[in-house]
C-alpha positions in Angstrom: 1.8 6.6 0.9 2.2 5.3 -2.7 5.0 2.9 -1.5 2.9 1.6 1.3 0.0 0.9 -1.0 2.1 -0.9 -3.5 3.9 -2.9 -0.8 0.6 -3.9 0.8 -0.9 -5.0 -2.5 2.3 -6.9 -3.4 2.2 -8.6 0.1 -1.5 -9.5 -0.3 -1.1 -10.9 -3.8 2.0 -12.9 -2.8 0.4 -14.3 0.4 -2.8 -15.2 -1.4 -1.0 -17.0 -4.2 1.1 -19.0 -1.8 -1.9 -20.0 0.3 -3.8 -21.1 -2.8 -1.0 -23.4 -3.6 -0.4 -24.7 -0.1 -3.7 -24.1 1.7 -6.0 -25.8 -0.8 -4.2 -29.2 -0.6 -4.1 -28.9 3.2 -7.8 -28.2 3.3 -8.5 -31.2 1.1 -6.4 -33.4 3.4 -8.2 -32.1 6.5 -11.6 -32.7 4.9 -11.0 -36.4 4.5 -11.6 -39.0 7.2 -11.2 -37.7 10.7 -8.3 -38.7 12.9 -6.6 -37.4 16.0 -3.5 -36.3 13.9 -5.8 -34.3 11.6 -7.5 -32.6 14.5 -4.1 -31.6 15.9 -3.1 -30.1 12.6 -6.5 -28.4 12.2 -6.1 -26.8 15.7 -2.6 -25.6 14.7 -4.0 -24.1 11.5 -6.7 -22.3 13.5 -4.4 -21.1 16.2 -3.6 -17.7 14.5 -7.3 -16.8 14.9 -7.1 -16.7 18.7 -3.5 -15.8 19.3 -2.7 -12.1 19.7 -0.8 -11.1 16.4 2.1 -9.7 18.5 2.6 -13.1 20.2 2.8 -14.8 16.8 5.0 -12.1 15.4 7.3 -12.3 18.4 7.9 -16.0 18.1 8.4 -15.7 14.3 10.9 -13.0 15.0 12.8 -15.3 17.3 12.5 -18.2 15.0 13.7 -16.4 11.9 16.4 -14.3 13.6 20.0 -14.9 12.4 20.9 -15.7 16.0 18.7 -18.7 15.8 19.9 -21.9 14.1 17.0 -22.1 11.7 17.1 -18.3 11.0 20.9 -18.5 10.5 20.5 -21.5 8.1 17.8 -19.7 6.0 19.9 -16.5 5.9 22.8 -18.5 4.5 20.6 -20.1 1.9 18.8 -16.9 0.9 21.9 -14.7 1.1 20.5 -12.4 3.8 18.3 -12.3 7.0 14.6 -12.8 6.8 13.7 -10.5 9.7 12.9 -6.9 8.7 12.6 -7.8 5.0 9.7 -8.3 2.6 10.4 -12.1 2.6 10.0 -12.1 6.3 6.7 -10.3 5.9 5.5 -12.9 3.4 6.3 -15.8 5.8 4.5 -14.1 8.7 1.5 -13.2 6.5 1.2 -16.8 5.2 1.2 -18.3 8.7 -1.2 -15.6 10.1 -3.6 -15.8 7.2 -3.6 -19.6 6.9 -6.9 -20.2 8.6 -8.7 -17.6 6.4 -7.8 -19.8 3.4 -8.1 -23.2 4.9 -11.3 -23.0 6.8 -13.8 -21.9 4.1 -12.1 -24.2 1.5 -12.3 -27.1 3.9 -15.9 -26.4 4.6 -16.6 -26.5 0.9 -14.8 -29.7 0.4 -16.7 -31.3 3.3 -20.0 -30.2 1.9 -19.4 -32.0 -1.4 -19.5 -35.4 0.3 -18.2 -38.6 -1.2 -20.9 -39.3 -3.8 -19.5 -37.1 -6.6 -16.1 -38.8 -6.2 -17.6 -42.2 -6.3 -19.4 -41.3 -9.5 -16.2 -40.1 -11.0 -14.4 -43.3 -9.9 -17.0 -45.4 -11.7 -16.1 -43.5 -14.9 -12.4 -44.5 -14.2 -11.3 -41.0 -13.3 -8.0 -41.0 -11.3 -8.0 -39.3 -7.9 -6.1 -36.3 -9.4 -8.5 -36.0 -12.3 -11.5 -36.2 -9.9 -9.9 -33.5 -7.7 -9.4 -31.0 -10.6 -12.5 -31.8 -12.7 -15.0 -32.5 -9.9 -13.9 -31.2 -6.5 -12.5 -27.8 -7.4 -15.4 -26.7 -9.6 -17.9 -27.8 -6.9 -15.9 -25.9 -4.2 -15.6 -22.7 -6.3 -17.4 -20.6 -3.8 -15.1 -21.7 -0.9 -12.1 -21.0 -3.0 -13.4 -17.5 -3.8 -14.2 -16.8 -0.2 -10.9 -18.1 1.0 -8.8 -16.2 -1.5 -10.7 -13.0 -0.9 -10.6 -13.2 2.9 -6.9 -14.0 2.7 -6.2 -11.0 0.5 -8.2 -8.5 2.6 -6.9 -9.9 5.9 -3.3 -9.5 4.7 -4.0 -5.9 3.7 -5.1 -5.1 7.3 -2.3 -6.9 9.2 -0.5 -4.9 11.8 0.9 -6.8 14.8 2.6 -9.6 12.9 4.1 -7.4 10.2 5.3 -4.8 12.7 7.1 -7.4 14.9 8.8 -9.3 12.0 9.2 -6.5 9.5 9.5 -3.4 11.5 8.8 0.0 10.0 11.1 0.6 7.0 9.6 2.9 4.4 9.6 1.3 0.9 10.6 -2.1 2.3 8.3 -3.2 5.1 6.0 -0.3 5.8 2.6 -1.4 4.8 -0.7 0.5 5.0 -1.6 -0.4 8.5 1.8 0.7 9.8 1.6 3.9 7.7 -1.7 4.8 9.5 0.0 4.3 12.8 2.8 6.6 11.8 0.5 9.3 10.6 -1.5 9.2 13.9 1.8 9.4 15.9 2.8 12.5 13.9 -0.7 14.0 14.2 -1.2 13.9 10.4 -4.9 13.0 10.9 -6.0 13.8 7.3 -3.5 11.3 5.8 -4.4 8.7 8.4 -8.1 9.2 7.6 -7.6 8.9 3.9 -5.9 5.5 4.2 -8.3 4.2 6.9 -11.4 5.3 5.1 -10.2 3.7 1.9 -9.6 0.4 3.7 -13.0 0.5 5.4 -14.7 1.1 2.1 -12.7 -1.7 0.4 -13.5 -4.1 3.2 -17.2 -3.3 3.1 -17.3 -3.9 -0.7 -15.5 -7.2 -0.2 -17.9 -8.4 2.5 -20.8 -7.4 0.3 -19.3 -9.4 -2.6 -18.8 -12.4 -0.3 -22.4 -12.2 0.8 -23.6 -12.3 -2.8 -21.4 -15.3 -3.5 -22.8 -17.1 -0.5 -26.4 -16.4 -1.5 -25.8 -17.6 -5.1 -24.2 -20.8 -3.7 -27.3 -21.4 -1.5 -29.6 -20.9 -4.5 -27.6 -23.4 -6.6 -27.7 -25.8 -3.7 -31.4 -25.5 -3.4 -31.8 -26.3 -7.0 
């Protein structure tokens, strides 16, 4: 159980860190002037929300398989296959959790509007300076919500991680799969301990996000 907890936390931290680096710039680009291309990209980003996790995991398994051209190339570069490894889990988790980061951050960016950026431009701030000194502080609540939702969502993943990572103790067996294993072997007490802990953790996170949203609304009203 300890290995599954450590592996799940490692996967959640890694996925959240990667999506903060990749998802925030993507959310900023999507929040700018609308175009047909942007709407296509936005739809692709949102796709994991409506696709069954096993469908996404299945196609990622095929794509990253050493029998596939891309998978074979990546295996050569990285010195080993991506399927049924922690690296494969990270790739699957990043893709599956992408909308949980991008959507709240994009909404925060869009709520800022153009006026603060225009004011920063009159003070001769460069676009990069404006982004880091004006946009990111004003979108703090969206960043917190996006990072938190990504972290919690990654902890609870099952279908994608099972398809692309399998069930290898100490390597790819995360908490959700450990629960499944305990139920299969009729070890109800152990399954209950993990499941109850995840329910409590998720409830506390949602309570925290509710408080963040209320605080943001109060600041907006002021």
